[in-house]
Residue, then its C-alpha position, 0 to 999 in steps of 0.5 A: m784877421e786880414s783879407i787875402i790879396l792875390t796878386i795879378s799873376e796868382r788871380l789870372e792863373d786861378l781864373r783860368k783854371k777855373h774855367g778849365l782853359t789852357l793857355e792855348q785856349l785861352a789865346e785863341a778865345t782872347k786874342i792875346s798871344k800865349s806867350a804874353l798870357s804865360k808871362y802874365e801868370n809868371q811872378d816875375f812879370k812886370d806889366i800888363s797892357p791896359f787894353n789886355v787887363a780890359t779884355l780879360a776881364k770882359f773876358y772872364g766877367v770881373t772888374t778890372d780892380y779885381l785882377l789888378g789886386v785893388s779889389n777882391m770882388e770879382r763882379p761889377d755888381d759886387a763893387e758897391i759891398q766892396e767896404l763889406r770885405l766879404t768874400n765872392g763865396a761868401l756873397d754867392v751863399l747869401k744870395s742863394g738863400g736855403f737858410n733864415g736869413v731874418l734869424l741871421s739878420e738878428v744875430i748880426c744885429h745884437r749886441d753882442f755879435r761884435q764880442l762874438m766875432v772878436d772871439m772868433e779872430i781871437f781863435v782862428d789866429h791862434i792869439a790866446q792859444m799862445q798866451i795860454n801856452n805861455l801860461n800853461y809852460g810856467l806852470g809846468t816849470a814849476r811844477g817840475i822845480v817841486q818835483k825834483q826839490y821835494r818829490p812831493d806825492e802826486n796829490e798833495l795839494f799845490y803839486r795836484t793844483a799846478e797839475l789842473g791849472e794847466i788850460p788846453a787853449d783850444e778847449y777854453v776859447s771853444s768854451v767861450l765861443r759857445d758861450d758867446l753864440t748861445g747867449i745870442l740865440r738865447d736873447i733872439r729866443e727869448a724876444h720871439p713870442k711863443k707859440a700857442k699850445d695849439d700852434a705848436d708843431i704835433s711830433p710824428v709820436a704824437v700822431m701815431e699814438e693819437f691814430q692808434k687810440k682811435v683805431q682801438a676804440v673803433i676795434e674795440g667799438e660796435g657795429s659788423p665787422e665791415e663797420r669797423a673796418a670801414k672806421a678804421c680806414l676813416a680814422a686813418w684819413g682823418i675823416d669824421y665818420d658821421s659825417l658821411t652818407p649812406e650813400e658815400f659809406v656804401v661806395l667806401i665798402g665797395v672800396l674796401e673790398k678790393s683790398k689784396f689784404k682782406e682775407n674774406s669778400i666783404s658780404r654784399r648784404g653789408k651794405n643794405r643792412l648798414a647803410p639805415q644804421k647811419k647817423r642821418k643828419k637833420 
């Protein structure tokens, strides 16, 4: 797939529109006449002075090679990677990040990456589609001849085989591309060390199930209503009930009394009664 090289006229017009400028505004900013700028954007123009090339390149922040159609690299700092033949849009994506650069590097360095790129080019440029369509046309012609001469049943073996032998070009090449990419990613995954069970990410469902078990155990457990309510809150916060001092537990009960969801106020007597029941650490 060949890179598209725009003409000088096309590039000048694209840059002006990209910056949201009219010819009058550009002429005022660059001190180049409007008639000259208009002529440069005309596909029939013959020449542009080196001075004006340099002036426009500096104004737009691009290389003179870009304006003259020698390179697809707009910015001077991109010139050294020109041989990669990447577009400016691709460079912007690579520089912006927001994706796993290490994984991208692994995909590019995989032994089958070149095959993936070739198959992508075949798909995009309709190369395989033309050949597959020719084969399908031949099968269709053969079916037509058989139908005309022998009028076979629709389920006759050869007739049905010729029908099923027709291949949707896009679906076929898409399946090849899927296999290419899946094979590369599978190899990369197998090369990565597997996470230990303890380090594996815990799903939200598993977290909720564990929390429900803890709350249910608290509800069905021993202790006063105040104590069970406090334990349920502590379980939601991931705090071990036995790690609290009696003083901390009394403070917690006072906080729970302020809940707008609580129908009846927690008895203040519970604080004095609960404190001695707390397990004290030696």
